[in-house]
C-alpha positions in Angstrom: -79.0 -8.7 -39.7 -77.3 -8.0 -36.2 -74.1 -9.5 -36.2 -72.3 -11.7 -33.1 -69.9 -9.4 -30.7 -66.4 -11.1 -31.3 -65.4 -13.3 -28.1 -62.3 -11.5 -26.8 -58.7 -13.4 -27.4 -57.6 -15.7 -25.0 -54.2 -14.1 -23.5 -51.0 -17.2 -24.0 -48.9 -17.2 -20.8 -46.3 -14.7 -21.7 -42.9 -17.1 -22.4 -40.2 -15.2 -19.9 -43.4 -16.3 -17.0 -42.8 -20.3 -18.1 -39.1 -20.0 -17.8 -39.1 -18.2 -14.9 -41.8 -21.2 -13.3 -39.5 -23.7 -14.2 -36.4 -22.5 -12.7 -38.2 -21.6 -9.7 -38.7 -25.9 -9.6 -35.8 -26.7 -10.8 -34.2 -25.0 -7.8 -36.2 -26.0 -5.1 -35.8 -29.3 -6.3 -32.2 -29.4 -6.8 -31.1 -30.0 -3.1 -33.4 -32.7 -2.7 -31.3 -34.1 -5.8 -28.0 -33.3 -4.7 -28.4 -34.5 -1.4 -30.1 -37.4 -2.8 -27.4 -38.0 -4.9 -24.5 -37.4 -2.1 -26.5 -39.2 0.0 -26.3 -42.6 -2.0 -22.3 -41.8 -2.9 -22.0 -41.7 0.8 -23.0 -45.4 1.2 -21.6 -46.4 -1.5 -18.2 -45.1 -0.4 -18.6 -46.2 2.9 -19.8 -50.0 1.5 -15.9 -49.7 -0.8 -14.1 -48.3 2.0 -15.5 -51.1 4.9 -15.7 -53.9 2.3 -12.9 -56.7 2.2 -10.2 -55.6 -0.2 -8.9 -57.9 -3.1 -4.9 -59.4 -1.9 -6.0 -63.0 -1.5 -2.4 -63.1 0.8 -0.8 -61.0 2.3 0.7 -58.0 0.6 3.9 -55.9 1.0 3.6 -52.8 0.7 7.1 -50.1 1.2 6.2 -46.4 1.6 9.3 -44.3 1.6 9.4 -41.0 3.6 7.9 -38.2 1.8 5.3 -40.4 0.1 2.1 -38.6 0.1 -1.6 -39.8 -0.2 -1.7 -39.7 -4.0 1.7 -42.3 -3.7 0.8 -44.3 -1.4 -2.6 -44.5 -3.1 -0.6 -45.8 -6.3 1.4 -48.0 -4.6 -1.3 -50.2 -2.3 -3.1 -50.0 -6.2 -0.1 -51.3 -7.9 0.6 -54.3 -4.9 -3.7 -55.5 -5.2 -4.1 -54.0 -1.4 -6.6 -52.0 -3.0 -8.6 -51.5 -5.9 -8.9 -48.2 -7.1 -6.4 -45.8 -6.1 -9.1 -42.4 -6.4 -11.3 -44.5 -3.7 -8.4 -44.7 -1.4 -7.7 -41.5 -1.8 -11.5 -40.0 -1.0 -11.4 -43.0 1.7 -8.2 -41.5 3.3 -10.3 -37.9 2.9 -13.3 -39.1 4.2 -11.6 -40.1 7.3 -9.8 -37.6 8.2 -6.7 -39.3 7.9 -4.8 -37.8 5.3 -2.6 -35.9 7.2 -1.8 -38.5 9.4 -0.8 -41.9 7.4 3.0 -42.8 8.4 5.6 -43.7 5.7 7.4 -47.6 6.3 6.9 -51.1 5.3 3.5 -52.4 5.9 2.6 -56.0 5.9 -1.3 -55.6 4.8 -3.3 -58.8 5.8 -5.2 -60.5 2.8 -9.0 -59.5 2.3 -7.8 -55.8 4.8 -10.2 -53.0 3.8 -9.6 -49.8 3.0 -10.5 -48.4 6.6 -8.3 -51.8 7.5 -5.0 -50.3 5.4 -6.1 -46.5 6.7 -5.8 -47.5 10.8 -2.4 -49.7 10.3 -0.9 -46.7 8.3 -2.4 -43.8 11.0 -0.6 -46.4 13.5 2.2 -47.2 11.9 2.9 -50.6 12.6 5.6 -51.1 10.7 7.0 -54.7 9.6 10.1 -55.2 12.5 13.1 -56.8 11.1 15.6 -57.8 13.4 19.7 -59.2 13.0 21.1 -61.2 15.8 24.6 -61.0 17.1 26.0 -64.0 19.1 28.0 -63.6 21.9 31.6 -64.0 21.4 31.9 -62.9 17.8 34.9 -60.3 17.4 33.8 -56.8 15.7 34.9 -58.4 12.3 32.7 -61.4 12.2 29.8 -59.3 13.6 30.6 -56.7 10.7 30.2 -59.2 8.1 26.5 -60.0 9.8 25.7 -56.7 9.9 26.8 -56.2 5.7 24.9 -58.8 4.6 21.4 -57.8 6.1 19.7 -56.7 2.8 16.9 -55.1 5.0 19.4 -52.5 6.0 20.7 -49.5 4.1 24.0 -47.8 3.5 27.4 -48.8 4.1 28.8 -50.3 7.2 30.4 -47.8 9.4 34.2 -48.0 10.1 35.1 -51.4 12.0 33.8 -50.4 15.9 36.6 -51.6 18.6 36.8 -54.5 19.7 34.1 -55.5 22.5 32.0 -52.0 21.5 29.3 -53.9 20.6 26.6 -55.6 22.7 25.5 -59.3 21.4 22.0 -59.5 21.5 18.6 -59.1 19.2 18.0 -55.6 17.3 14.7 -54.9 16.4 14.6 -52.4 13.3 12.4 -51.0 10.0 13.5 -51.1 7.1 14.6 -47.6 6.1 17.6 -48.2 9.2 20.9 -47.9 7.7 23.9 -49.9 8.8 25.6 -47.1 10.4 22.7 -46.0 12.7 22.1 -49.8 14.0 25.9 -50.3 14.7 26.2 -46.9 16.6 23.0 -48.4 18.5 24.6 -51.4 18.9 27.9 -49.5 20.5 25.2 -47.4 22.8 23.4 -50.2 24.4 27.5 -51.4 25.0 28.3 -48.5 26.6 25.1 -48.3 29.1 25.6 -51.9 29.8 29.1 -51.2 30.9 28.4 -48.4 32.4 25.4 -49.6 34.7 27.5 -53.2 35.4 30.6 -50.9 36.6 28.6 -49.0 38.6 27.6 -52.3 40.3 30.4 -54.5 40.8 32.0 -56.2 43.9 34.2 -53.8 45.8 37.1 -56.8 45.8 37.7 -57.5 42.2 40.9 -57.1 40.9 39.9 -55.0 37.5 40.9 -51.5 38.1 38.6 -49.9 35.1 35.6 -50.5 32.8 38.2 -51.3 29.8 40.2 -53.9 32.1 37.0 -55.7 32.8 35.6 -55.9 29.6 38.6 -57.2 28.3 38.2 -59.9 30.8 35.2 -60.8 30.3 35.9 -61.1 26.8 38.3 -63.9 28.1 35.4 -65.7 29.9 33.0 -65.2 27.2 36.3 -67.0 24.8 36.4 -69.5 27.6 32.6 -71.1 27.9 29.3 -71.1 26.6 28.2 -72.6 30.1 26.5 -70.0 31.8 26.5 -71.8 35.9 30.7 -71.8 34.7 31.2 -68.1 33.8 31.6 -66.6 36.9 33.7 -69.4 38.2 36.1 -68.6 35.4 36.0 -65.3 36.1 37.5 -66.1 39.4 39.7 -68.5 38.5 41.4 -65.3 36.3 41.0 -62.9 39.0 42.9 -65.3 41.7 45.7 -65.8 39.3 46.0 -61.8 38.8 46.3 -61.5 42.3 49.3 -63.7 42.7 51.0 -62.7 39.3 50.6 -65.7 37.8 50.0 -65.4 33.5 46.3 -66.3 32.6 47.2 -68.8 29.9 43.7 -68.4 28.1 43.6 -70.0 24.6 41.5 -67.7 23.2 43.8 -65.0 23.5 46.6 -67.0 21.6 43.9 -68.1 18.6 43.4 -64.3 18.8 47.1 -63.5 18.7 47.2 -65.2 15.6 43.8 -64.5 13.8 42.8 -61.4 15.2 39.1 -62.1 15.1 39.1 -62.2 11.4 38.4 -66.2 11.0 38.8 -69.5 12.7 41.8 -70.9 13.4 40.7 -74.3 12.1 43.2 -76.5 14.1 44.7 -77.1 17.9 47.3 -74.5 19.1 51.1 -75.9 19.4 53.5 -75.0 21.6 54.7 -72.7 18.9 51.7 -71.1 19.0 51.9 -71.1 22.5 55.4 -69.1 22.5 53.9 -66.1 19.9 55.2 -62.9 21.0 52.3 -61.0 21.4 50.6 -58.7 23.6 47.6 -61.0 23.0 49.2 -64.0 24.0 49.1 -64.7 27.8 50.9 -67.5 27.8 53.9 -65.0 26.8 52.6 -61.8 28.1 52.5 -61.1 31.9 49.0 -59.8 32.5 45.7 -59.0 30.7 45.9 -58.5 27.2 46.0 -54.8 26.2 41.8 -54.8 24.4 38.5 -57.4 24.2 39.5 -60.5 22.2 35.8 -60.4 21.0 32.5 -58.7 22.1 31.3 -60.1 25.1 27.6 -60.7 26.4 26.1 -59.4 29.5 26.4 -63.0 31.6 30.2 -62.5 30.7 29.9 -58.7 31.8 28.6 -59.7 35.0 30.7 -62.9 35.6 33.4 -60.5 36.1 31.7 -58.0 38.1 30.7 -60.6 40.3 33.2 -63.5 40.5 32.5 -66.7 42.5 34.2 -66.6 45.6 37.0 -69.3 44.7 40.8 -69.9 45.7 40.6 -72.0 42.5 43.7 -71.7 39.4 43.4 -73.9 37.0 40.3 -75.6 34.9 40.3 -77.5 31.9 37.8 -79.0 29.6 36.3 -82.0 31.0 34.7 -83.5 27.6 31.1 -82.6 28.5 31.2 -79.4 27.3 32.1 -77.7 30.8 35.2 -77.4 32.5 36.8 -79.3 35.8 38.1 -76.7 38.3 41.0 -77.2 40.7 43.0 -75.4 43.1 46.7 -76.9 42.7 48.7 -77.8 40.0 48.8 -81.4 40.7 44.5 -81.6 40.6 44.8 -79.7 37.4 47.4 -82.3 36.0 45.4 -84.9 37.2 42.3 -82.9 35.3 44.3 -83.0 32.0 45.5 -86.4 32.6 41.6 -87.8 32.2 40.4 -85.0 29.6 43.3 -85.9 27.2 42.3 -89.9 28.2 38.8 -89.2 26.8 39.5 -87.3 23.9 42.4 -90.2 22.8 39.0 -92.8 23.6 36.8 -90.9 21.2 39.4 -90.9 18.6 40.4 -94.6 18.5 36.2 -95.9 19.1 36.1 -98.0 16.1 
């Protein structure tokens, strides 16, 4: 009996071929998968970067000089301005702003996004602080204001000379030292005086910028009425031309207090006889130095005094002064002022 011929055995796929095929498939799919993952992450990051932030109110953040991106992200997270410091670092990287973020003190608005914050830090929109020196303060009084400002740093510099500071409002950012700000005040005063001296009237009595500053300090302390400053300056200059003593009460007060404190009382006859180069009831000319830090208006008044022959002025009871050319007229104004003053003190 003839047997059947055996069938040829089925060839099994080689294991290496299978692995190779799988590898090719993975290699072909990997870029697509990676692209999808990256795209998904990019969309997620964009959403996180532009989404409103977690802060429900304005957040104050101080970023000292030298703070890197990591430190910025950590501080913003600690203050509650952003949620997730790593996402902020990624945002800084993706935005290209990582190397352009500026130190300083920032007021981050409520709900500010990471994109908003990055723009603030790139543009350096720091908080601006201000300090005001009113006109007529002594240098000691001005330095007390500078010393008490808690935003400034460092110790106060040595006491500036009287009249060396320009009274005005100064803007500064956190991190500025007291010495730096005072140096700005001194530079502003020098620049203003140089400009005013160059533009002075040709016939003013004072011969140097320092004399002009001394006289401006007296005008500053004599009146706070802008319209009177040029007349007060003219009275002093008219008296200087005639060799008359200036007899300015503020100079006597400064001789007593040196600007360290208010006098706190009225001047007495004994005060007016005080032997001091600052007391113009005794000294025959200008004081040796300013008695305060005068403002721009008083300096301008000295550089361009009024055209008048007036030699006297006295308070008129309304905050201003009554002016006169003669002693008789002055005595009448003084009598009127004393009568008005007495009526106020005896009025029930």
